[in-house]
C-alpha positions as CSV (number, residue, x, y, z in Angstrom):
1,X,0.1,0.0,0.0
2,X,1.3,3.6,-0.5
3,X,0.3,4.4,3.3
4,X,2.8,2.1,4.0
5,X,5.5,3.4,1.7
6,X,4.9,7.1,2.8
7,X,5.1,5.4,6.4
8,X,8.4,3.8,5.4
9,X,10.6,6.2,3.7
10,X,9.4,8.9,6.4
11,X,10.3,7.0,9.4
12,X,14.0,6.7,7.4
13,X,14.2,10.2,7.2
14,X,13.6,10.2,10.9
15,X,16.3,8.0,11.4
16,X,18.9,9.2,9.6
17,X,18.2,13.0,10.9
18,X,20.3,11.9,14.3
19,X,23.2,10.0,12.2
20,X,23.6,13.5,10.1
21,X,23.3,15.7,13.3
22,X,26.2,12.9,14.6
23,X,28.3,13.4,11.3
24,X,28.1,16.9,12.2
25,X,29.6,16.4,15.8
26,X,32.0,14.3,14.0
27,X,33.5,17.1,11.5
28,X,33.8,21.0,12.8
29,X,30.9,20.6,15.2
30,X,32.8,19.1,17.5
31,X,34.7,21.7,18.6
32,X,38.2,20.4,17.3
33,X,39.6,21.5,14.1
34,X,41.5,19.3,11.9
35,X,45.2,18.5,12.7
36,X,47.6,20.8,10.5
37,X,49.0,18.2,8.3
38,X,45.7,17.2,7.0
39,X,45.2,17.7,3.6
40,X,43.8,20.9,1.8
41,X,41.0,18.8,-0.1
42,X,40.3,17.2,3.5
43,X,40.3,19.7,5.4
44,X,37.8,21.4,2.9
45,X,35.8,19.2,2.8
46,X,35.3,18.3,6.6
47,X,35.1,21.8,7.0
48,X,32.0,21.8,4.4
49,X,30.0,18.4,5.7
50,X,30.6,20.6,8.5
51,X,27.9,23.7,7.3
52,X,26.4,21.1,5.3
53,X,25.3,18.4,8.2
54,X,23.3,19.9,10.1
55,X,21.3,21.5,7.6
56,X,21.0,17.8,5.7
57,X,19.3,16.9,9.3
58,X,16.8,19.6,9.7
59,X,15.8,18.5,6.5
60,X,15.2,14.8,7.2
61,X,13.2,15.8,10.1
62,X,10.8,18.3,7.8
63,X,11.2,15.6,5.1
64,X,9.9,12.7,7.8
65,X,7.5,14.8,9.2
66,X,5.4,15.4,5.8
67,X,5.9,11.6,4.5
68,X,4.4,10.5,7.3
69,X,1.4,13.1,7.6
70,X,0.6,12.1,3.9
71,X,0.9,8.6,4.8
72,X,-1.7,9.2,7.8
73,X,-4.1,11.0,5.4
74,X,-3.9,8.0,2.8
75,X,-4.1,5.9,5.4
76,X,-7.2,7.4,7.0
77,X,-8.9,7.4,3.3
78,X,-8.2,4.3,2.7
79,X,-10.3,3.6,6.3
80,X,-13.0,5.4,4.8
81,X,-12.9,4.0,1.7
82,X,-13.9,0.5,3.4
83,X,-16.9,2.0,5.8
84,X,-18.1,3.6,2.2
85,X,-17.7,0.3,0.6
86,X,-15.8,1.5,-1.9
87,X,-12.7,-0.3,-2.0
88,X,-11.9,-2.3,-5.0
89,X,-11.0,-5.7,-3.6
90,X,-9.9,-8.7,-5.6
91,X,-12.9,-10.6,-6.4
92,X,-11.3,-14.4,-5.7
93,X,-10.3,-16.6,-8.9
94,X,-12.9,-19.1,-10.4
95,X,-12.0,-20.9,-13.2
96,X,-9.4,-19.9,-15.4
97,X,-7.5,-16.8,-14.2
98,X,-6.3,-15.2,-17.4
99,X,-7.3,-15.5,-21.3
100,X,-4.9,-14.2,-23.3
101,X,-5.3,-13.4,-26.9
102,X,-3.1,-14.9,-29.9
103,X,0.0,-13.3,-29.7
104,X,0.0,-11.9,-26.3
105,X,3.2,-13.7,-24.7
106,X,5.5,-12.4,-27.2
107,X,4.2,-9.0,-27.0
108,X,4.4,-9.3,-23.4
109,X,7.3,-11.3,-22.5
110,X,7.2,-12.5,-18.8
111,X,10.2,-10.5,-16.8
112,X,13.3,-13.0,-16.4
113,X,13.5,-13.5,-12.3
114,X,16.6,-12.2,-10.2
115,X,18.9,-14.7,-9.7
116,X,20.6,-14.3,-6.3
117,X,23.4,-14.5,-5.2
118,X,24.5,-17.6,-3.3
119,X,24.2,-16.8,0.3
120,X,27.5,-18.6,0.8
121,X,29.3,-16.7,-2.0
122,X,27.7,-13.4,-0.4
123,X,28.8,-14.2,3.1
124,X,32.6,-14.9,1.8
125,X,32.4,-11.5,-0.1
126,X,31.1,-9.6,2.8
127,X,33.5,-11.5,5.9
128,X,36.8,-10.2,2.5
129,X,35.1,-6.4,2.9
130,X,34.7,-6.0,6.9
131,X,38.1,-7.4,6.9
132,X,39.2,-4.7,4.4
133,X,37.6,-2.2,6.7
134,X,39.5,-3.4,9.6
135,X,42.4,-3.0,8.2
136,X,41.7,0.5,7.0
137,X,40.5,1.4,11.3
138,X,43.9,-0.6,12.3
139,X,46.2,1.3,9.9
140,X,44.8,4.9,11.3
141,X,45.1,3.9,14.7
142,X,48.3,2.8,14.5
143,X,49.8,4.4,11.7
144,X,48.1,7.2,10.3
145,X,46.7,9.2,13.0
146,X,49.8,9.1,15.7
147,X,52.3,10.1,12.3
148,X,49.7,13.1,12.3
149,X,50.0,13.9,16.3
150,X,53.6,14.3,15.3
151,X,53.2,16.5,12.9
152,X,55.6,14.7,10.7
153,X,58.4,16.2,12.6
154,X,58.4,12.6,14.1
155,X,59.0,9.1,12.8
156,X,56.9,6.2,13.7
157,X,59.4,4.8,15.4
158,X,60.1,8.2,17.1
159,X,56.7,8.4,18.3
160,X,55.9,5.2,19.7
161,X,59.4,6.2,21.7
162,X,58.8,8.8,23.4
163,X,55.3,7.5,24.7
164,X,54.8,6.7,27.9
165,X,55.2,3.2,28.3
166,X,52.1,2.5,30.8
167,X,50.1,4.5,28.2
168,X,51.6,3.2,25.4
169,X,50.1,-0.4,27.0
170,X,46.8,0.0,27.9
171,X,47.0,0.9,23.9
172,X,48.7,-1.7,22.4
173,X,45.7,-3.9,25.0
174,X,42.7,-1.9,23.3
175,X,43.8,-2.7,19.8
176,X,44.5,-6.2,20.5
177,X,41.1,-6.7,21.9
178,X,39.6,-4.9,19.4
179,X,41.4,-6.7,16.6
180,X,40.3,-9.9,18.3
181,X,36.1,-8.1,18.0
182,X,36.9,-7.7,14.0
183,X,37.6,-11.3,13.8
184,X,35.3,-12.5,15.3
185,X,32.9,-10.5,13.1
186,X,34.7,-11.7,10.0
187,X,34.1,-15.2,11.1
188,X,30.1,-14.3,11.8
189,X,29.5,-13.4,8.5
190,X,31.3,-16.0,7.2
191,X,29.9,-18.9,9.1
192,X,26.5,-17.2,8.8
193,X,26.7,-17.3,4.3
194,X,27.7,-21.2,5.0
195,X,25.7,-22.6,7.4
196,X,22.9,-25.0,5.8
197,X,19.8,-23.9,7.7
198,X,17.5,-23.5,5.2
199,X,15.5,-21.0,7.4
200,X,18.6,-18.0,7.0
201,X,17.9,-18.1,3.6
202,X,15.0,-16.2,3.7
203,X,16.1,-14.3,6.8
204,X,19.6,-13.4,5.7
205,X,17.9,-11.8,2.1
206,X,21.0,-10.4,0.4
207,X,19.8,-7.0,1.4
208,X,19.5,-7.9,4.8
209,X,22.9,-10.2,5.1
210,X,24.1,-6.6,3.4
211,X,22.4,-4.6,6.3
212,X,23.9,-6.6,8.6
213,X,27.6,-6.3,7.5
214,X,27.1,-2.9,7.7
215,X,26.4,-2.7,10.9
216,X,29.1,-4.9,11.7
217,X,31.3,-2.5,9.7
218,X,29.7,0.3,11.4
219,X,30.4,-1.1,15.3
220,X,34.1,-1.8,14.6
221,X,34.3,1.6,14.3
222,X,32.9,1.7,18.2
223,X,34.3,-0.5,19.2
224,X,38.0,1.1,18.4
225,X,37.3,4.4,20.6
226,X,38.8,3.3,23.5
227,X,42.3,2.9,21.6
228,X,40.9,6.2,19.8
229,X,40.9,8.0,22.5
230,X,44.1,7.0,24.1
231,X,45.6,8.4,21.3
232,X,44.5,11.8,22.1
233,X,44.7,11.7,26.4
234,X,48.6,10.3,26.6
235,X,50.4,10.4,22.9
236,X,49.1,14.0,22.7
237,X,50.8,15.0,26.1
238,X,54.1,12.8,25.4
239,X,54.7,14.2,21.7
240,X,54.1,17.7,23.6
241,X,56.4,17.2,25.5
242,X,58.9,16.0,23.3
243,X,58.3,19.2,20.8
244,X,58.1,21.8,23.4
245,X,54.6,23.0,22.1
246,X,51.2,22.1,23.1
247,X,49.9,19.4,20.2
248,X,46.3,19.5,19.0
249,X,43.9,16.2,19.3
250,X,41.8,17.0,17.0
251,X,41.1,14.5,14.3
252,X,43.1,13.9,11.3
253,X,42.3,12.8,7.6
254,X,42.2,9.3,8.0
255,X,40.0,9.3,11.0
256,X,37.8,11.8,10.0
257,X,37.3,9.7,7.1
258,X,36.8,6.2,9.4
259,X,34.3,8.2,12.3
260,X,32.3,9.6,8.9
261,X,32.5,6.0,6.9
262,X,30.9,4.5,10.3
263,X,28.3,7.1,10.6
264,X,27.5,6.1,6.3
265,X,27.6,2.4,6.9
266,X,24.9,2.8,9.7
267,X,22.9,5.4,7.4
268,X,23.3,2.2,4.8
269,X,21.9,-0.2,6.6
270,X,18.9,1.9,7.5
271,X,18.2,2.6,3.9
272,X,18.7,-1.0,3.0
273,X,15.9,-2.4,5.7
274,X,13.3,0.5,6.7
275,X,12.3,2.0,3.3
276,X,10.1,0.1,0.9
277,X,11.7,-0.7,-2.1
278,X,9.2,-2.3,-3.8
279,X,7.3,-0.9,-6.9
280,X,3.5,-0.7,-6.3
281,X,1.6,-2.8,-8.7
282,X,0.1,-1.1,-11.7
283,X,-3.9,-1.8,-12.3
284,X,-4.2,-2.6,-15.6
285,X,-7.6,-1.3,-17.4
286,X,-10.1,-3.6,-17.5
287,X,-11.9,-4.7,-21.2
288,X,-10.7,-6.1,-24.2
289,X,-9.7,-9.6,-24.9
290,X,-8.0,-10.2,-21.4
291,X,-10.4,-11.9,-18.7
292,X,-9.5,-11.9,-15.0
293,X,-11.2,-15.1,-13.4
């Protein structure tokens, strides 16, 4: 029904609005400036998105409210039609369902059935993609962000050398715990693709399976936050003491991209599961040689 489709799209807009606001907080809205070593195109992109994100959030709230209002209006009109006896419900089939004229099949070929990617293959692809995403997050945590905090004045070995051993040990433990979570998540996706349970084919339809993997990818970003925060607390002070001046703890190009990627994966999961992507069936005019039983 159109009312249901409108409601689901309205709900989608309302669910995406907090993500747009969160994305703004992770950009310039959070109050922390980008690292001085950030490339100018990335800094410009982060600044521009910091301006646009709250506008997008407001527009999503307005669109969600309008779509839900239209859905309620459509639903009320449908109830009124049922109450007045004007609802054109299809009659139960009796006898032959459709009688086609000669040559009708040639002029109206049946649509080809969509071929689904096997669940085992899709699970392997999603597990591999999650491992690649985990590698990007790990590179940001271990290499890119520490170097960005040093502003290019220290090499990676020097950064870890000036780091307080106690703080560095806590960071290493946090990264190891996060890496175990990432491996378990990728293994779970692969196993879900290989399990022979017939019910999973319906439960994990390709769109839902991809949405589940997107949620797992977003969760990996959240799970990496303890290690990321420890970089901004301990390492920033130790590098500042080594260089003799205050060091900014703002996001680097890699960390900004990873944080925004986590938000984007959550938005992808919503877009794949909440809105209605099916087209409403078109009502064909009655008459002619086509007869419904």
